[in-house]
C-alpha positions in Angstrom: 0.0 0.1 0.1 2.8 2.4 0.9 4.6 1.9 -2.7 1.2 2.3 -4.6 0.3 5.5 -2.6 4.0 6.9 -3.3 3.4 6.5 -7.1 0.5 9.2 -7.2 2.7 12.0 -5.5 4.0 14.9 -7.3 7.0 15.2 -5.0 8.8 11.9 -4.7 10.9 10.8 -1.8 12.4 7.6 -0.6 10.5 5.6 1.7 12.1 4.6 4.8 13.3 0.9 4.7 11.4 -0.2 7.7 7.9 0.9 7.9 5.4 0.4 10.8 1.8 -0.9 10.2 -0.5 1.5 8.8 -2.2 3.2 11.8 -4.0 6.1 10.3 -5.2 7.7 7.0 -4.8 11.5 7.3 -6.7 13.7 4.9 -5.6 17.2 4.5 -5.3 20.0 1.8 -2.6 20.7 -0.8 -0.9 23.3 0.8 2.9 23.3 -0.2 4.1 22.9 3.2 2.3 19.8 3.7 4.2 18.0 0.9 8.0 18.4 2.0 9.9 15.3 2.1 10.9 15.6 5.6 7.3 15.8 6.8 6.3 12.7 4.5 9.1 10.7 5.9 8.2 11.5 9.6 4.5 10.7 8.8 5.4 7.2 7.2 7.8 6.5 10.2 4.9 6.9 12.4 2.4 4.8 10.4 0.3 7.9 9.0 -0.6 7.7 5.5 -1.3 11.2 4.2 -4.1 11.7 1.5 -4.5 14.9 -0.2 -7.8 16.4 -1.1 -8.1 17.3 -4.9 -7.8 21.0 -5.6 -11.5 21.1 -6.4 -12.5 19.0 -3.3 -16.2 19.9 -3.0 -16.8 16.3 -2.6 -15.6 16.6 0.8 -18.6 18.7 1.8 -20.6 15.6 1.5 -18.1 13.5 3.5 -18.3 16.1 6.3 -22.1 16.1 6.3 -21.9 12.3 6.7 -19.6 12.7 9.5 -21.8 15.1 11.3 -24.8 12.9 11.0 -22.8 10.2 12.4 -21.4 11.9 15.4 -24.8 13.4 16.1 -26.1 9.9 16.1 -23.2 8.7 18.3 -23.1 11.4 21.0 -26.8 12.8 21.4 -28.1 12.1 24.7 -24.8 10.2 25.6 -22.1 11.1 28.0 -19.1 9.0 27.3 -16.6 9.0 29.8 -13.7 7.0 28.1 -12.3 6.9 24.4 -13.4 3.1 24.3 -16.9 4.1 25.0 -17.0 6.5 22.3 -15.4 4.0 19.8 -17.7 1.4 20.7 -20.9 3.8 20.1 -19.4 4.9 16.8 -18.8 1.3 15.6 -22.3 0.4 16.9 -23.9 3.4 15.1 -21.9 2.8 11.7 -22.9 -0.8 11.7 -26.6 -0.2 12.2 -26.4 2.6 9.4 -24.5 0.3 7.0 -27.5 -2.2 7.4 -29.8 0.4 5.9 -27.6 3.1 4.4 -28.7 6.5 3.3 -28.5 7.2 -0.3 -27.0 10.7 -0.6 -27.7 12.6 -3.9 -24.8 15.0 -5.1 -26.1 18.3 -5.8 -29.3 19.3 -4.2 -30.7 22.9 -4.1 -27.2 24.6 -4.7 -26.7 22.5 -7.9 -30.1 23.1 -8.9 -29.5 26.9 -8.6 -26.1 26.5 -10.7 -28.0 24.6 -13.4 -30.6 27.5 -13.7 -27.9 30.2 -13.9 -26.2 28.2 -16.6 -29.3 28.0 -18.4 -29.9 31.7 -18.3 -26.4 32.3 -19.7 -27.4 30.4 -22.5 -30.5 32.5 -23.1 -30.7 35.8 -24.6 -33.2 38.4 -22.8 -35.5 40.3 -24.8 -36.1 44.0 -23.9 -36.5 43.5 -20.1 -39.7 41.8 -20.4 -38.5 38.4 -18.7 -38.9 36.8 -22.3 -35.8 34.9 -23.6 -34.8 33.1 -26.7 -32.3 30.3 -27.2 -30.6 32.0 -29.9 -29.5 35.7 -30.7 -32.3 37.5 -32.7 -30.8 39.2 -35.8 -31.1 42.9 -35.6 -32.8 44.5 -38.4 -30.8 46.8 -40.6 -31.5 50.6 -40.5 -32.8 50.4 -43.9 -35.3 47.7 -43.2 -36.9 49.3 -40.4 -37.7 52.7 -42.1 -35.3 55.0 -40.3 -33.1 55.6 -43.4 -34.7 56.7 -46.6 -32.8 56.5 -49.8 -32.7 59.7 -52.0 
């Protein structure tokens, strides 16, 4: 897994010869400071596999929404006193949720607004009335609308 992950990196570095078992997947953004060879080696030596969000990582909004739902289901009405209690509740809630998973839809109201805006950009407004056409109407020439008279 370590070698497969390394192939996708822009900044290559030599992996340490002895790698510990993978302990954590760590997702963070693409800031330049997060990609130094020294930092990568330190993370690998500690069993941490960094994963970078894409530059246009709006998919994370959905992942964060799922995390909020999961945490709310785990902690609402609960007062855990140990990390083990939190882990047990999290595993239980995730197991129950996976039995009947929620189908999430990418988009929603925001995507609908963007789609309507794109359609408006493809339309051509007529005289401020709210009416639109799909193609540009040709402007009549000055001679055809009677404003210029031939002598």
